[in-house]
C-alpha positions in Angstrom: 28.3 26.6 -69.7 31.3 25.4 -68.4 33.9 24.2 -70.9 33.5 20.4 -70.6 29.9 20.5 -71.2 31.1 22.6 -74.0 33.0 20.1 -75.2 30.7 17.1 -74.5 27.5 18.9 -76.2 30.0 18.6 -79.0 31.0 15.1 -78.6 27.6 14.2 -78.8 26.4 16.4 -81.7 29.2 15.5 -83.7 28.1 11.5 -82.7 24.5 12.5 -83.8 25.8 13.8 -86.8 28.6 11.3 -87.6 26.1 8.4 -89.5 25.3 11.3 -92.5 29.0 11.8 -92.9 29.5 8.4 -93.1 27.5 7.9 -95.3 29.2 11.4 -97.5 32.3 8.9 -97.0 30.7 5.9 -98.3 29.3 7.2 -101.2 33.2 8.8 -101.7 34.9 5.5 -101.7 32.6 4.2 -103.9 32.7 6.8 -106.4 36.9 7.1 -106.5 38.1 3.6 -104.9 35.7 0.9 -106.2 35.6 2.0 -109.3 31.8 2.5 -110.1 30.9 4.9 -113.4 29.8 7.9 -113.9 26.9 6.9 -115.0 25.9 4.7 -111.9 26.6 8.3 -109.8 24.2 10.1 -112.7 21.2 7.5 -112.5 21.3 7.8 -108.7 21.5 11.4 -108.8 18.3 11.7 -110.7 16.6 9.8 -108.5 17.2 11.8 -106.1 16.1 14.8 -107.2 12.7 13.8 -109.3 11.5 11.0 -107.1 13.2 9.9 -103.9 13.3 13.5 -102.1 10.3 15.1 -103.8 8.5 11.6 -102.1 10.0 13.1 -98.7 8.4 16.1 -99.4 5.1 15.5 -100.6 4.9 13.7 -97.0 5.2 16.0 -95.3 4.1 18.8 -96.8 0.7 16.7 -97.0 0.9 17.1 -93.8 1.5 20.8 -93.1 -2.6 21.4 -91.8 -1.3 18.9 -88.4 1.6 21.1 -87.9 1.9 25.2 -85.8 1.9 27.5 -88.0 5.6 28.4 -89.6 7.2 32.0 -88.9 7.7 33.6 -92.3 10.8 35.9 -90.8 12.7 33.4 -91.2 12.7 34.2 -95.4 13.5 37.9 -93.7 16.5 36.1 -91.6 17.7 33.6 -94.6 17.5 35.3 -97.8 18.5 39.2 -96.1 21.8 37.7 -95.4 22.0 36.2 -99.2 22.0 39.6 -99.9 24.2 41.1 -97.9 26.5 37.7 -98.4 26.3 37.9 -102.3 26.9 41.5 -102.2 30.1 41.5 -99.2 31.4 38.2 -102.0 31.9 40.0 -105.1 33.0 43.2 -103.0 36.6 41.3 -101.5 36.1 38.8 -105.2 37.0 42.0 -106.7 39.5 44.0 -104.9 40.7 41.3 -103.2 41.4 38.5 -105.7 40.7 41.4 -108.9 38.5 38.8 -110.1 35.9 39.7 -113.7 32.0 40.5 -113.4 31.1 37.5 -113.9 34.3 35.4 -112.3 32.8 38.3 -108.8 29.2 37.0 -109.6 30.1 33.2 -109.8 32.9 34.1 -106.5 29.5 35.9 -104.8 26.9 32.9 -105.5 29.2 30.5 -104.0 29.4 32.2 -100.4 25.3 31.8 -99.9 24.2 29.1 -101.5 23.7 26.1 -99.5 23.4 21.8 -100.3 20.4 22.8 -98.4 18.5 19.8 -100.6 21.8 16.8 -100.3 23.1 18.2 -97.2 20.1 19.9 -95.3 17.9 17.8 -95.8 19.7 15.1 -93.8 21.4 17.6 -90.4 18.3 19.3 -90.8 16.4 15.4 -89.1 19.5 14.2 -87.1 20.1 17.2 -85.1 16.5 19.5 -84.9 14.7 16.5 -85.5 11.4 16.0 -88.7 9.2 19.1 -87.6 12.0 21.4 -88.9 11.5 19.9 -92.6 8.3 22.2 -92.9 10.5 25.7 -92.3 13.0 24.0 -95.1 10.3 23.5 -97.0 9.4 27.0 -96.9 13.5 28.3 -97.6 13.6 25.2 -100.2 10.5 27.2 -102.5 12.0 30.5 -102.8 15.6 28.9 -102.3 15.9 28.1 -106.7 13.5 31.4 -107.2 15.1 34.2 -105.9 19.6 32.7 -105.9 18.8 31.3 -109.1 16.9 35.7 -110.2 20.0 37.3 -108.2 22.5 35.7 -110.3 21.2 35.4 -113.8 20.7 39.2 -113.5 24.2 40.4 -112.1 25.2 38.0 -115.2 23.9 39.6 -117.4 24.6 43.0 -116.4 28.3 41.6 -116.3 27.8 40.4 -120.1 25.5 42.8 -121.7 24.9 45.8 -119.2 21.2 45.3 -118.3 19.2 42.7 -118.3 15.9 40.8 -119.8 12.5 40.1 -118.4 13.7 37.2 -120.7 16.4 35.4 -118.3 14.3 35.9 -115.3 11.3 34.4 -116.7 13.1 31.3 -117.9 14.4 31.1 -114.4 10.9 31.0 -113.7 10.0 27.9 -115.7 13.1 26.0 -114.4 12.0 26.5 -110.5 8.6 26.0 -111.3 9.6 22.6 -113.3 11.8 21.6 -110.4 10.2 18.4 -109.2 11.6 19.0 -105.6 9.4 22.3 -105.5 6.1 20.2 -107.7 6.5 17.9 -104.7 6.2 20.7 -101.6 3.3 22.6 -103.6 1.7 19.5 -104.4 1.8 18.2 -100.7 1.0 21.7 -99.1 -2.6 22.2 -101.7 -3.0 19.0 -100.3 -2.5 19.8 -97.1 -4.7 23.5 -97.5 -7.3 21.6 -100.0 -8.0 18.8 -97.5 -7.1 18.9 -94.5 -6.9 15.1 -94.5 -4.2 12.6 -94.4 -3.0 11.1 -98.4 -5.3 7.6 -98.8 -3.1 4.3 -97.8 -2.8 2.8 -100.5 -0.7 6.4 -101.8 1.0 7.2 -98.5 2.4 3.3 -98.4 4.3 3.5 -101.5 4.8 7.4 -100.8 6.9 6.5 -97.7 8.0 3.7 -98.3 9.9 5.9 -101.2 10.8 8.8 -98.8 12.3 6.8 -96.0 15.3 6.2 -98.8 15.6 9.5 -99.4 18.0 10.7 -96.7 20.7 7.9 -97.4 20.9 7.1 -100.8 21.0 10.9 -101.0 24.1 11.2 -99.1 25.3 8.6 -100.7 25.7 10.2 -104.1 26.6 13.4 -102.9 30.0 11.2 -101.8 30.1 10.0 -105.1 29.2 13.4 -106.8 32.5 14.7 -104.7 34.4 11.9 -105.3 34.9 13.3 -109.2 36.2 16.4 -107.4 40.4 17.0 -106.1 42.1 20.1 -104.6 44.0 21.3 -107.2 43.4 24.7 -107.5 42.4 28.5 -106.2 42.8 27.2 -102.4 43.1 31.0 -101.5 39.6 32.0 -103.3 38.1 28.5 -102.0 39.4 29.5 -97.9 37.4 32.5 -99.1 34.2 31.4 -99.9 34.6 29.0 -97.0 34.7 32.0 -94.5 32.2 34.0 -96.1 29.4 30.2 -96.3 30.4 28.2 -92.7 31.2 31.4 -90.8 29.3 35.1 -91.7 27.2 34.2 -93.8 25.1 31.6 -90.1 26.3 34.6 -88.0 24.7 37.0 -89.9 21.3 35.1 -90.2 21.8 34.2 -86.3 21.9 38.3 -85.5 18.6 39.1 -88.5 17.0 35.9 -86.2 18.1 37.9 -83.5 16.7 41.7 -84.1 13.8 40.4 -85.7 12.9 37.8 -82.1 12.1 35.0 -84.6 11.9 32.1 -82.3 14.4 29.7 -81.8 13.3 26.8 -83.7 13.2 28.7 -86.9 16.8 30.7 -86.3 17.7 27.5 -85.8 16.7 26.0 -88.7 17.7 28.8 -91.3 21.2 29.1 -89.5 21.6 25.6 -89.5 20.4 25.8 -93.2 23.0 28.8 -93.4 25.4 26.9 -92.6 25.6 24.2 -94.8 28.5 23.6 -97.6 28.5 25.1 -101.0 26.2 24.1 -103.4 26.8 21.8 -106.7 25.1 24.1 -108.6 28.2 27.0 -108.0 30.2 24.4 -110.1 27.6 23.8 -112.7 27.5 27.9 -112.8 31.0 28.3 -112.7 31.6 25.7 -115.7 28.8 27.2 -118.2 30.5 30.5 -117.6 34.4 29.4 -117.1 35.8 30.9 -114.3 36.7 30.1 -111.6 36.3 26.1 -111.7 39.3 25.2 -109.6 38.3 27.2 -106.9 34.3 26.4 -106.7 35.7 22.4 -106.4 38.3 22.8 -104.2 35.1 25.0 -101.9 32.8 22.3 -102.5 35.0 19.5 -100.8 36.5 21.6 -97.7 33.4 23.2 -97.1 31.6 19.8 -96.7 34.4 18.5 -94.9 34.5 21.8 -92.8 30.6 22.0 -91.9 31.1 18.3 -90.2 32.0 20.8 -86.9 30.7 24.4 -87.4 27.5 23.2 -88.5 26.9 21.2 -84.5 29.4 24.4 -83.5 26.7 26.8 -84.0 23.0 24.9 -82.9 25.3 24.4 -79.4 25.7 27.6 -79.6 22.1 29.2 -80.5 21.3 26.5 -77.7 22.5 28.3 -74.9 22.6 32.1 -75.9 19.2 32.4 -78.2 16.5 34.0 -75.8 12.8 32.1 -75.8 11.5 34.7 -77.8 7.3 34.4 -75.7 
């Protein structure tokens, strides 16, 4: 691949993903300049997370019986990398920035917790196609459970010198009550138990709601980002961005290659790993009153930079990843 071809493909990928980030920009302008109140943003967020996205994922998973089986090695590639990056993040937080244990836990989480729902799903649809959503859903099922458990244990250890089964149990219950997880599980149960399409009188309204999920989610994300400002913590947020946008997807790619994971699943997990820092990281920073400026800044900057870094990873994988037999 020569230089001209590379930049032509990069431009094509950027054009493909441009509508997504224009929708984010629209939401940002509505929140920052048009005077839309925060209550509208909160209402749209609730609708997206509790209704629209679960409907879309139910729609995908209810047809799971029609799809080829998903290679579970993608979970090893994705979450194995998460553990490694989390450890690296904590080491960097303590040795470079001299952060305390709770701040280091939040810093490490920022390096691994992707915005896979509001950003990852729409980007995967555009860059990899709707068939990628089954693999995306598999990652989403385990994402909250594994990563929140990891951080819960880490923070409890920092606070008390130990961790409790009660804390892990509360995490598990909250994950199982998550509407997105419910949408995935109910769709999968329908597919596994019945092996038939959803009746039209149900499929039609679910499908109509599912169609608005991706664009409405992106507009809502933009409105959410308009509430944060780049104020402080630039050194910490730059380090978080390096971990999140470069090291994490690069290490996922390496691990996927070592596992001989097929190209399609490998592209899904690398794409998800390359997504911007998720808003849940900022919520945790607020909860513990640490790194609030750095996490807000890292969310904004990583969202902007991922418009280039994610398509770049997809192009490189398309050319330099083998098709395993």
